[in-house]
N, C-alpha and C positions, 0 to 999 in steps of 0.2 A: 181753482179754477173758474172760481166766478170772478175772479179780477182780469183773468185770461178773457175770458165771455164779454167781460163790461168793454173790455179793451177793442175787442173785434168786433163789437156790435158798434161802437165809437168811430171803429176806422171805417166800416161799411159805411154807417152813413155820411161823415165827411165825403168818400168816394162819390155817393150816391149825390152831393149837392154839387161836390166839383163837377162830375158827369153833365147835369142839367145847367151849371153857368155856363160851361164850355160850350152847348148845344146852342143856348140863348144866344151867345157873345159871335158866334159863328154864323147865326142866321142874318146877322147883319150885314148890309152892302150886298155886291154881287155874288153868288151863290158859285164858286168856282169847285174845278174838282178835288183840292187839296181840303175845301172847308166842308164839302160833302163828304169826304173820307174821315175828317175830323170827327162831323156830327155822328155818322156809324159808328167811330170807334166809340165816344163819349154814350151811344147810346146805347152798346154793349156794355160798358161799365155800369152803366146804370141798372140795366137788367139784375146783372152778376151782384152788384151793390144789393139792390131792392132784396134780389133772394137770401142773402147772404142777414140782410139786416131781420128778413124774416125767419131765418130759422135759427138763428142765434138767439132771436128774440123772442121764439116759443121756447126755447132750452132753457132761456132765463128764467122765464116765468114757470115754467112745468118743475123744473128742477133745481134750481141757484135762485138767489135771491130773496125775496120775501114771500114767496108762495102765490099760491093761483088764490089762496083767500082775500089775499092783500089787493093783488091786480081787478080781483072781480069784485071788489068794492070799492072801487077806485071810479068816479064820475071821469076823471081826466084818463084816465087808461083808455076806457071807452070812446070818449073824443078823439084820443092819441090814434088807435085803430082805424077810427073811421074815417080819420083825414089819411092815413095810409093808406086806406082801400081807395077812398077820392084821389090822391097822386096817382095812386097806380092806372085807374080808369080813366083819369087827364091823359096819362103818357101813350093810350094805347093808339088814338089816332097820329101821335106824332110819330111814333116806333113804325108803324103801317107805312106811312110815307115814306121816312128814313129806308125802309127797307125795299121798298118799290123804286128809289134810284142804283138797285144794285148795278141793271143791265147795264145803264149809261155809264156806270164806272168801269164796267167790264171795258166796255168800247173805247174807255178813256175819254169822255167827254164828261161835262157837269150835266147834272140834269136839268130839266126846264121844269120851273117850278113858277105856276099863275101868282103872281102879286098878291091875289087875295088867300090864297095857299099859303102863302109866305105867312102873312098877316095873321092868319088863323094859328099857323104852328107857334109863330112868337104869342100870342094871345094864351094859349095853353101852357104853353111853357113858364109865362109871367104868372099865371095861374098856380101852377105847380108849386113855383117858388114860394107864392103869397101863402097857400095850403103846407107848406113844410117849415114856415117861419109859425104858425099856429100850432102845428105837430111840435115842436120844440118848446113851446109856452107850454104846450099838454104834459110833456114829459117833465119837465120841471115843477110844476104843480105836482106831478104824479109823485116824483121822486121825494117830496116834501112833505106827503100826507096829506097835500090840501084837496080837499072834495072828496075825501072817506068817506064811506057810509057804513062803514062796518059796526059792527057792536062792541 
């Protein structure tokens, strides 16, 4: 079971990073109906992946792997969790913007987005990707016991 959960955890993490990359690339150039639909779908994948990461991660910490004592005495674990929250918070504004495109897409037209809003969306996605890189570094440290402060 631990191997299956590790697989699901990593699969969801790769799906999340891929979804953010699709959003980032799709926000370049002119925003078309097709691009807007792709972005909304990628954002859905992003949300489902984040929920899967959180669910499987909690199961791994509480019932499998090294146990709560190990994780709760790991500085990189808390840094990783903090970065997960930061990435989630950074994604709120883009998700709300993408959701607001629903009406235009239902009519078959591309959403009209101000250039300043597009720049803000791209900046937030850049920040999400940067935070994910730091999160991956924390996961590596945590898995190797670096930063463990237990007895």
